[in-house]
C-alpha positions in Angstrom: -12.9 -12.9 23.3 -10.1 -15.4 23.4 -6.7 -15.2 21.8 -4.9 -18.2 20.3 -1.6 -18.5 22.3 1.5 -17.5 21.4 3.3 -20.1 19.0 6.7 -21.4 18.5 9.0 -20.5 15.8 10.2 -23.9 15.2 7.9 -25.6 12.7 8.8 -28.3 9.7 8.9 -26.7 6.4 6.1 -28.0 4.0 7.3 -29.0 0.2 7.1 -26.3 -2.1 4.3 -26.0 -4.6 4.2 -24.3 -7.9 3.8 -20.3 -6.9 5.1 -18.4 -9.9 2.7 -16.3 -11.6 3.7 -13.2 -14.0 7.2 -13.6 -12.0 5.8 -13.8 -8.5 2.1 -14.5 -7.1 0.0 -17.3 -7.4 -2.3 -17.3 -10.3 -5.5 -17.6 -7.6 -4.1 -14.4 -5.8 -3.7 -12.5 -9.1 -7.4 -13.3 -9.9 -9.2 -12.5 -6.8 -7.1 -9.8 -5.3 -6.5 -7.5 -8.6 -8.6 -9.1 -11.0 -5.5 -10.8 -12.6 -4.1 -6.9 -13.6 -0.8 -8.0 -14.7 -2.3 -10.6 -17.0 -3.6 -7.8 -19.1 -2.5 -4.6 -21.0 -1.7 -1.7 -18.9 -4.6 0.8 -18.8 -2.2 3.6 -19.5 -1.5 4.2 -23.0 -0.8 7.5 -23.0 2.8 8.7 -24.6 4.1 10.3 -21.3 7.7 9.2 -20.1 8.0 6.2 -17.9 9.5 6.6 -14.3 10.9 2.8 -14.5 14.0 1.8 -16.3 16.3 4.9 -15.5 17.2 3.6 -12.2 18.6 0.3 -13.0 21.0 2.1 -15.6 22.0 4.5 -12.9 22.9 1.9 -10.4 24.8 -0.5 -12.6 27.1 2.2 -14.2 28.4 3.1 -11.0 28.9 -0.6 -10.1 30.3 0.5 -6.6 28.9 0.0 -3.1 29.3 3.7 -2.3 27.0 5.0 -5.0 24.5 7.3 -3.3 21.0 6.5 -4.7 19.4 9.0 -6.7 16.4 8.5 -8.9 15.7 10.7 -11.9 12.4 11.1 -13.9 12.7 11.9 -17.4 9.8 14.2 -17.8 8.1 15.8 -21.0 7.8 19.3 -21.2 4.5 20.5 -20.4 2.9 24.2 -20.8 3.2 26.1 -17.6 0.0 25.7 -15.6 -1.1 27.9 -12.5 0.9 27.1 -9.4 4.0 25.1 -11.0 7.3 25.9 -10.6 10.2 24.8 -12.5 12.3 22.0 -11.3 15.5 23.2 -10.0 18.5 21.4 -8.5 19.1 21.9 -4.5 22.6 21.3 -4.5 22.7 20.4 -0.8 20.4 17.5 -1.2 20.4 14.3 -3.2 23.6 14.9 -4.9 26.2 12.2 -4.2 27.4 9.6 -1.4 26.3 10.8 2.1 24.1 13.6 0.8 20.9 12.1 0.0 17.7 13.0 2.0 18.6 12.4 5.7 21.9 10.7 5.0 24.6 11.4 7.5 27.6 9.9 5.8 29.5 6.6 4.6 28.4 3.2 4.8 29.2 1.9 8.5 31.5 -0.8 8.4 32.0 -1.3 12.3 29.1 -3.6 12.6 27.1 -1.3 14.8 23.5 -1.5 14.5 21.4 1.8 14.0 19.2 2.5 16.9 15.9 0.7 16.6 17.6 -2.1 14.4 19.5 -4.2 17.1 18.3 -7.6 16.2 19.8 -10.5 14.1 18.0 -11.1 11.0 16.2 -14.1 10.2 16.9 -16.2 7.3 15.2 -16.4 4.0 12.9 -19.5 4.2 9.7 -21.0 3.1 8.3 -22.5 6.1 4.8 -22.2 7.3 5.0 -20.3 10.1 5.7 -16.6 11.1 9.6 -16.8 11.8 10.9 -14.0 14.2 14.5 -13.5 15.5 15.8 -15.1 18.5 14.9 -13.1 21.6 11.5 -12.3 20.4 7.9 -13.9 21.0 4.9 -13.5 19.0 0.9 -14.1 19.2 -1.9 -14.2 16.9 -4.1 -11.0 17.9 -7.3 -11.8 15.7 -8.2 -14.1 12.8 -10.6 -14.2 9.8 -13.9 -15.2 11.8 -13.0 -14.4 15.1 -15.6 -12.1 17.3 -15.6 -8.5 16.8 -19.1 -7.6 17.7 -21.3 -8.9 20.4 -23.3 -11.8 19.3 -21.0 -13.1 17.0 -20.9 -17.2 17.0 -17.7 -18.8 17.1 -16.3 -19.2 13.7 -17.0 -22.5 11.8 -15.5 -22.9 8.4 -18.0 -25.3 7.5 -21.3 -23.6 8.4 -20.5 -19.9 7.6 -23.4 -17.2 7.4 -23.5 -13.9 6.0 -25.0 -12.7 9.2 -22.1 -14.3 11.3 -19.4 -12.6 9.1 -21.1 -9.3 9.6 -20.1 -9.5 13.1 -16.9 -11.2 12.6 -13.2 -10.1 11.8 -13.3 -9.7 7.9 -10.9 -11.7 5.3 -7.5 -10.9 4.0 -6.4 -8.2 6.4 -4.0 -5.5 4.7 -3.4 -2.3 6.6 -3.7 -2.0 10.1 -3.5 1.0 12.6 -3.1 1.2 16.2 -5.1 4.1 17.9 -4.0 4.8 21.8 -7.2 5.3 24.0 -4.8 6.6 26.7 -1.5 7.5 27.6 -0.1 4.2 28.8 -0.1 2.5 25.4 -2.1 -0.4 26.8 -5.5 0.3 25.6 -5.8 0.8 21.9 -8.2 0.6 19.0 -7.0 -1.6 16.4 -8.4 -0.7 12.6 -7.8 -3.2 10.0 -8.7 -3.2 6.2 -10.1 -6.4 4.7 -8.9 -6.0 1.0 -10.6 -8.8 -0.9 -11.9 -12.4 -0.5 -10.6 -15.5 -2.1 -14.0 -17.3 -2.6 -12.2 -20.6 -3.5 -10.4 -21.0 -0.3 -13.5 -19.5 1.9 -15.9 -22.2 0.7 -15.9 -25.8 0.3 -17.0 -27.0 -2.9 -17.1 -23.3 -4.6 -18.6 -23.0 -8.1 -17.0 -19.9 -9.5 -19.4 -20.0 -12.4 -22.6 -20.1 -10.1 -21.9 -18.8 -6.4 -24.8 -18.9 -4.2 -26.4 -15.7 -2.7 -25.2 -16.7 0.7 -21.7 -16.8 -0.5 -21.8 -13.5 -2.1 -23.3 -11.9 1.0 -20.6 -13.7 2.9 -18.0 -12.0 0.7 -19.8 -8.6 1.1 -19.7 -8.9 4.9 -15.9 -10.1 4.6 -14.9 -6.9 2.7 -14.3 -3.5 4.5 -12.6 -2.6 7.9 -12.7 -3.8 11.6 -12.5 -1.7 14.3 -11.6 -3.7 17.5 -10.4 -3.0 20.9 -6.8 -4.2 21.7 -4.9 -4.4 25.1 -1.2 -4.7 25.6 -0.3 -7.5 27.8 1.5 -6.3 30.7 3.2 -9.7 31.2 3.2 -11.4 27.7 3.8 -8.1 26.2 1.6 -9.0 23.0 -1.8 -7.5 21.9 -5.1 -9.3 22.6 -8.5 -8.2 21.6 -11.9 -7.9 23.7 -15.5 -6.7 23.5 -15.9 -2.8 23.6 -18.4 -0.2 22.7 -16.0 1.0 20.0 -16.1 -2.5 18.1 -17.5 -2.1 14.7 -17.5 -3.7 11.2 -17.7 -1.8 8.0 -18.3 -3.8 4.8 -19.6 -3.8 1.2 -23.0 -2.7 2.3 -22.4 0.0 4.8 -23.6 3.5 3.9 -20.9 6.4 3.1 -21.0 10.0 2.8 -19.4 11.6 -0.4 -17.9 14.9 0.2 -15.7 17.3 -1.5 -15.8 18.9 -4.9 -17.2 16.1 -6.8 -20.0 15.3 -4.3 -23.4 15.5 -5.8 -21.9 15.5 -9.5 -24.0 13.9 -12.4 -21.1 11.5 -12.7 -21.8 10.2 -9.2 -25.6 9.9 -9.3 -27.6 6.4 -9.8 -31.0 5.3 -9.6 -30.4 4.2 -6.0 -29.0 7.8 -5.3 -30.1 10.4 -7.4 -28.2 12.9 -5.0 -24.6 11.4 -5.9 -23.6 11.9 -2.2 -24.4 8.4 -0.7 -22.4 5.2 -1.5 -23.1 1.7 -0.2 -19.7 0.0 0.8 -16.0 0.1 0.4 -14.1 -2.2 -1.7 -10.6 -3.5 -2.1 -9.2 -1.5 0.8 -5.6 -1.8 0.7 -2.9 0.5 2.5 -4.0 3.4 4.8 -2.7 5.8 7.6 -3.7 7.1 11.1 -3.9 10.8 10.6 -2.7 13.1 12.9 -6.2 13.8 14.5 -6.9 10.2 15.3 -9.1 9.0 12.1 -8.0 6.6 9.7 -7.6 6.8 5.9 -8.2 3.7 3.8 -7.5 3.4 -0.2 -9.8 1.7 -2.4 -7.7 0.0 -4.9 -8.6 -2.7 -7.5 -12.4 -1.9 -7.4 -12.5 -2.5 -11.2 -12.8 -6.3 -10.8 -16.0 -6.2 -9.0 -18.2 -5.0 -11.9 -19.3 -6.8 -14.9 -20.7 -6.4 -18.3 -18.6 -3.5 -19.3 -18.4 -5.0 -22.9 -22.0 -4.0 -23.3 -21.1 -0.1 -23.1 -21.3 0.8 -26.8 -20.5 4.5 -26.5 -16.8 4.7 -27.6 -15.8 7.4 -25.0 -17.6 6.0 -22.0 -15.7 2.4 -23.1 -12.3 4.0 -23.3 -12.9 5.9 -19.8 -13.7 2.6 -18.4 -10.9 0.7 -19.9 -8.5 3.4 -18.4 -9.6 2.1 -15.2 -9.3 -1.5 -16.1 -12.9 -2.1 -16.1 -13.7 -4.4 -19.4 -15.3 -7.6 -20.4 -18.2 -9.7 -19.5 -19.0 -11.3 -16.3 -17.0 -10.3 -13.3 -15.1 -13.0 -11.6 -17.1 -13.1 -8.3 -20.5 -12.8 -10.3 -21.6 -10.0 -7.9 -23.8 -8.3 -11.0 -26.2 -11.5 -10.7 -27.2 -10.5 -7.1 -27.1 -6.6 -7.2 -27.5 -4.6 -10.3 -25.0 -1.8 -9.0 -22.3 -4.2 -10.0 -23.8 -4.4 -13.6 -21.9 -1.7 -15.6 -24.7 -2.1 -18.4 -27.4 -1.1 -15.6 -25.5 1.4 -13.7 -22.4 2.6 -15.5 -21.9 5.6 -12.8 -21.8 3.0 -9.9 -18.1 2.6 -11.2 -17.3 6.3 -10.5 -18.1 5.8 -6.9 -15.3 3.8 -5.8 -11.6 4.3 -6.0 -11.7 7.0 -3.5 -9.7 7.5 -0.2 -12.1 6.8 2.8 -11.7 8.0 6.2 -13.7 6.6 9.5 -13.7 7.7 12.9 -12.8 4.8 15.2 -13.7 7.0 18.3 -17.3 7.0 17.0 -18.7 3.9 16.3 -21.8 5.5 14.9 -20.8 7.9 12.7 -20.8 7.6 8.8 -17.4 7.1 7.1 -16.4 9.5 4.2 -15.3 9.2 0.8 -13.1 12.3 -0.2 -13.5 13.4 -3.7 -10.9 16.0 -3.6 -8.0 13.3 -3.6 -9.1 12.2 -6.8 -10.2 8.6 -8.0 -7.8 6.1 -9.0 -6.4 2.7 -7.6 -5.4 4.3 -4.4 -2.8 2.2 -2.5 -3.5 4.4 0.4 -3.1 8.0 1.7 -0.7 9.3 4.2 -0.8 12.6 5.9 2.1 15.2 7.1 1.2 18.3 8.5 3.2 21.8 7.1 4.7 24.3 9.3 1.7 26.7 8.4 -1.0 24.1 9.5 -2.1 22.8 6.2 -2.0 19.0 5.7 -0.6 17.1 2.8 -1.8 13.8 1.7 0.4 11.6 -0.4 -1.0 8.7 -2.5 0.2 6.1 -5.0 -2.0 4.8 -8.1 -0.9 0.9 -8.0 -0.8 0.1 -11.6 1.9 -0.4 -13.8 3.0 2.9 -15.6 0.7 5.0 -13.6 1.2 8.1 -11.4 2.1 9.7 -8.0 -0.3 12.4 -6.3 -0.3 14.7 -3.6 -3.1 16.9 -2.1 -2.8 20.1 0.0 -5.6 21.3 2.0 -6.9 25.0 2.0 -7.8 24.7 5.6 -5.4 24.3 8.7 -5.6 21.6 11.4 -7.3 22.6 14.6 -5.0 21.2 17.7 -6.1 18.9 20.3 -8.0 15.7 20.7 -11.7 17.0 21.2 -14.3 15.8 19.2 -14.9 19.2 18.0 -11.3 19.2 16.8 -11.4 15.8 15.2 -14.5 16.8 13.4 -13.0 20.2 11.9 -9.8 18.4 10.7 -12.0 15.4 9.0 -12.8 18.4 6.8 -9.7 19.4 5.9 -9.5 16.9 3.0 -12.7 18.2 1.5 -11.1 21.5 0.0 -7.6 22.0 -1.4 -5.5 21.4 -4.6 -4.8 18.0 -6.1 -1.4 17.6 -7.9 0.5 14.8 -9.9 4.2 14.4 -10.0 6.9 14.5 -12.6 10.3 13.5 -12.3 13.2 14.5 -14.2 16.7 12.8 -14.3 19.9 14.6 -14.6 21.9 12.1 -16.6 22.1 12.1 -20.6 19.5 10.1 -22.3 22.0 7.8 -23.9 23.5 6.6 -20.7 19.8 5.4 -19.6 19.5 2.2 -21.6 17.5 -0.2 -19.2 20.5 -2.5 -18.3 20.8 -0.9 -14.9 24.4 0.4 -15.3 25.0 3.6 -13.4 25.5 7.0 -15.4 28.6 8.6 -15.8 27.8 10.6 -12.6 27.5 7.7 -10.5 24.1 8.1 -9.1 20.3 7.9 -9.9 19.0 11.2 -9.1 17.3 14.2 -10.1 14.5 16.9 -9.4 10.9 16.9 -9.6 7.8 19.1 -9.8 4.1 18.9 -8.5 1.7 19.8 -11.6 -1.6 21.0 -10.2 -4.8 19.3 -11.6 -7.7 20.8 -9.9 -8.5 23.1 -6.9 -12.2 23.1 -5.6 -14.2 23.8 -9.0 -11.2 25.2 -10.9 -9.5 22.9 -13.2 -6.0 23.2 -14.5 -6.2 20.7 -17.2 -7.2 21.7 -20.6 -10.2 20.2 -22.0 -11.5 18.8 -18.3 -14.1 20.2 -15.8 -12.8 20.0 -12.2 -15.4 17.3 -11.4 -14.0 15.1 -14.5 -10.5 15.7 -13.1 -11.7 14.2 -9.8 -13.7 11.3 -11.5 -11.1 10.8 -14.2 -8.1 11.7 -12.6 -5.9 9.1 -14.6 -6.9 10.9 -17.9 -5.9 14.1 -16.0 -2.5 12.8 -15.1 -2.2 11.6 -18.8 -3.1 15.1 -20.3 -0.3 17.2 -18.2 2.4 14.6 -18.8 2.9 13.1 -15.4 5.7 10.4 -15.1 4.9 6.8 -15.4 6.1 4.7 -12.5 6.4 1.0 -11.8 3.3 0.4 -9.6 3.6 2.9 -7.1 2.2 1.7 -3.8 2.6 2.9 -0.1 4.0 6.3 0.3 5.0 7.4 3.7 6.6 10.7 5.1 9.5 10.1 7.5 8.3 11.5 10.8 11.8 12.3 11.9 13.5 13.8 8.6 10.3 14.9 6.6 11.7 13.2 3.6 8.9 10.9 1.9 9.4 7.3 0.8 7.5 5.3 -2.1 7.5 1.6 -2.7 7.5 0.8 -6.3 6.7 -2.9 -6.5 7.6 -3.9 -9.9 6.7 -3.9 -13.5 7.8 -6.8 -15.9 6.4 -4.8 -18.8 9.1 -2.1 -18.5 11.0 -2.0 -21.9 8.7 -4.7 -23.6 7.7 -4.2 -27.1 5.2 -1.3 -27.0 5.6 -0.1 -23.7 7.8 2.3 -22.1 11.3 1.9 -21.8 13.6 2.6 -18.7 14.3 6.2 -17.5 16.3 7.3 -14.7 13.9 7.3 -11.9 12.7 3.6 -12.8 15.7 1.7 -13.2 15.5 -1.5 -15.2 13.6 -2.9 -18.1 11.7 -6.1 -16.8 11.7 -4.9 -13.3 10.7 -8.0 -11.5 11.8 -6.7 -7.8 10.9 -3.3 -7.7 12.6 -0.3 -5.8 12.3 2.4 -3.4 12.4 6.1 -3.9 12.8 9.1 -1.6 12.5 12.6 -2.1 12.7 15.9 -0.1 10.2 18.6 -1.0 12.1 22.0 -1.5 13.1 23.5 1.8 11.4 20.4 3.3 8.1 22.1 3.3 5.5 19.6 2.1 3.0 22.1 0.3 6.1 23.0 -2.1 5.7 22.4 -6.0 9.4 21.4 -6.5 11.6 18.3 -4.9 14.7 16.5 -5.4 14.6 12.9 -5.4 16.8 9.6 -5.4 16.9 5.8 -5.1 17.2 4.4 -1.7 17.0 0.7 -2.9 17.0 -1.2 -6.0 15.8 -4.7 -5.0 16.5 -8.1 -5.7 19.1 -10.5 -4.8 22.2 -8.7 -3.4 24.5 -10.5 -5.4 23.0 -9.4 -8.6 25.1 -6.4 -10.2 21.6 -4.4 -10.7 20.7 -4.3 -7.2 21.5 -1.4 -4.7 21.1 -0.8 -1.0 21.9 2.7 -0.1 25.7 2.4 -0.7 25.5 -0.2 1.8 27.9 -3.2 1.7 25.6 -5.5 -0.2 27.3 -8.7 1.4 25.7 -7.8 4.6 22.2 -7.2 3.5 19.0 -9.4 3.2 17.6 -10.3 0.0 14.1 -8.4 -1.0 11.7 -8.3 -3.8 8.7 -6.3 -4.7 8.3 -3.7 -1.8 4.8 -2.9 -0.8 4.1 -1.2 2.3 6.2 1.1 4.2 6.2 2.2 7.7 8.6 4.1 10.3 9.6 3.4 13.8 10.2 6.3 16.5 14.1 6.5 15.5 13.1 7.2 11.7 14.2 4.0 10.3 12.2 2.5 7.4 10.5 -0.8 7.7 9.3 -2.4 4.6 6.7 -5.6 3.8 6.7 -7.5 0.7 4.6 -8.9 -1.7 5.9 -11.4 -4.0 6.0 -14.9 -3.4 8.2 -16.8 -6.0 10.1 -13.8 -7.5 13.3 -14.8 -5.2 11.7 -18.3 -4.0 11.4 -17.2 -0.5 8.5 -16.2 1.7 7.6 -12.7 2.1 8.7 -10.5 5.0 9.1 -7.4 7.1 12.5 -5.4 6.8 14.2 -2.6 8.6 16.5 -0.3 7.0 18.0 3.1 8.4 17.8 5.9 5.8 20.3 8.2 7.7 23.6 8.0 9.3 26.4 5.3 8.9 24.0 2.3 8.3 22.1 3.9 5.5 20.9 1.2 3.3 21.6 -1.8 5.7 18.5 -3.6 5.0 17.7 -6.7 7.5 14.9 -9.3 7.4 13.0 -9.0 10.9 10.2 -11.7 10.2 8.7 -13.8 7.5 5.1 -14.9 7.0 3.9 -18.5 6.2 4.2 -20.1 2.8 1.6 -18.3 0.2 1.0 -15.4 2.6 1.6 -11.6 2.1 3.3 -9.4 4.7 0.9 -6.5 5.1 0.1 -3.5 7.2 3.0 -3.0 9.6 3.0 -1.1 12.8 6.2 -0.4 14.4 6.3 1.1 17.9 9.2 1.4 20.2 8.6 -2.0 21.5 6.0 -3.8 19.5 5.8 -4.8 15.9 2.5 -6.1 14.2 1.8 -7.4 11.0 -1.1 -8.5 9.0 -0.8 -12.3 7.3 -2.6 -12.0 4.2 -3.9 -14.8 2.0 -1.7 -17.5 3.7 -1.7 -21.0 1.9 -2.7 -19.3 -1.6 -0.3 -21.2 -3.7 -1.2 -22.7 -7.0 -2.2 -26.4 -6.7 -3.7 -25.6 -3.3 -7.3 -26.4 -2.8 -9.8 -26.5 0.5 -9.3 -30.3 0.3 -5.6 -30.1 0.0 -4.5 -26.9 1.6 -0.9 -25.6 1.5 -0.8 -24.0 4.6 -2.4 -24.9 8.2 -1.5 -21.5 9.8 -2.4 -20.3 12.4 -4.6 -23.1 13.9 -2.2 -26.0 12.7 -3.7 -29.7 12.5 -5.8 -30.2 9.6 -7.1 -26.6 9.7 -7.8 -24.4 6.8 -5.1 -21.1 6.6 -6.9 -18.1 8.1 -5.7 -14.5 7.1 -4.5 -13.1 10.8 -3.0 -10.2 12.5 0.4 -11.2 14.5 2.3 -9.3 17.4 5.9 -9.4 18.3 7.8 -8.4 21.1 11.3 -8.7 22.5 11.7 -10.9 25.7 14.9 -11.0 27.9 16.8 -9.2 30.3 16.4 -5.4 29.5 12.9 -5.5 29.1 10.7 -5.1 26.0 11.9 -3.8 22.8 12.0 -4.2 19.3 15.8 -3.3 18.5 16.5 -1.5 22.0 18.3 -3.9 24.1 22.2 -3.5 24.1 22.2 0.0 22.8 
């Protein structure tokens, strides 16, 4: 299959259209990506403490550039549970300037870039292009509708079919993982999530009240994941795709195996699957990760929006459980329930329980059956990322992407089998079937009266504190009073409510640092923080009306991911650097780039954090990809590496020693845009429709390839 040529970064900006919706995203993106979640009341109505507004208070109180970001979570007291430990302060970590996790001293004012970040940042902009630094090149790797499987026809926007889409690259790419097939780094498998479909931008003349069966089946085929062979070009430096026996499409109708402690539960059984062990499809796959054993984990996020007719459920207990997961009302946005009864809650309520899991696929075996892991709990998984403990057990971190919801981790019972054989991979794919599921409670160390939601720093000059992991279930054993183990796994949000977990500002991607072991979470935003009837600021979530989000970091006790205690602090409080309620790890704010709504996080081989954003409109600039060192003198020096086209979102960054890739999701999704009047013509230009795509970026010039190595 062919790959479009590399494009020049010099383009003519298009005029701005209205893009503000709930402070940032366009209204159509909100409707089709998450069911307009921010336009409804938050599903969490429990009285648990909220993590969000504390951080802002702590930041402003200090008002100085040298404050070490430390975030604290005010946690309510809960009775001791088996396996928990009282939170304790670890004096050597997270306690002041230069002493956060992995932090190596005061900010650098010499201007020397940290290893891996030696590039000149691009300027914030509103161009209809992927804008990259000088000295770099880019190419489009694969676009919506490009061939994945043999026999796929050339993409034709005006003549789409479900049969064609099932063999083509899906819509709205999100997470991407690059899995080497050999030691050279040239031959790889590229695995990409397709989070959701935006039907009004996919079909000319789309009638949202009366979609056709063909349009619905195209949308089913455009969801899921793609596995495609991707080769590194020796001369040009970028990635290109091609045919391979590994290539695969996984869609909304692919059969999945249900595994773990809730498999076979009565709560998962349906008329179509009386065993409760087989599910058709995966939906709203957002972030993910490549496991140490070479498989891919993918999180099912906003699955609630695909189900209709929840208002017909009259049992108050069932209705309340559905509402806690954001499932309510009449017809769904896409009207899938008109074409398949499994999306009709009134006909098949348990079908809703079969989504909201972490799924695992084996890209090395195109004939393998993908898995849904129930031991990791059911909620709006942004993704899941794995770290291997010293004793060989694996720990998977995951955030529930909803306002006022929680952060979780799973600790396996079994241990990793070393090696890259198929036998080892099969053994390791069973590790997520048995273990302990935990939820996080954060505690701040500042007086309550000093946390007022203004963003002022507390008297100790930092956001910070300790935390504990509260066990929810292990196998068939529940640690939550009044809930069975299978109820904990299926209604995990309710379990978190009962044990007093800390409410967070939309916990999205979470990743452990492969160099330091510290863990980082993107808290995207929450404009409901401090609103009437909603939770106010606490020391861990720093701002009321939190439009721009923040980034947390924590270190497990003794840097052991299986521990039940940790210390935490705040690395970034995002927004305009000129605003007093922003913070950049103590670095000089006059030298950093503006950032809003952190979403995906990744690491380069040096241990620098890379952040992609999701918030067109919040600062009036296009979304982008940023680097920020987390240790040493340049800790907090945030720089903008690239921006994506107007209306688009930056997703799924992959950062190697000499290559960066990003997924450009929903380009051109701007309020007022239509198929007849598109707001973007990226990537094909001319009068074409915008197409979600994967882009690779590499460095050129003397010194060879490298993202940030030349001159070091």
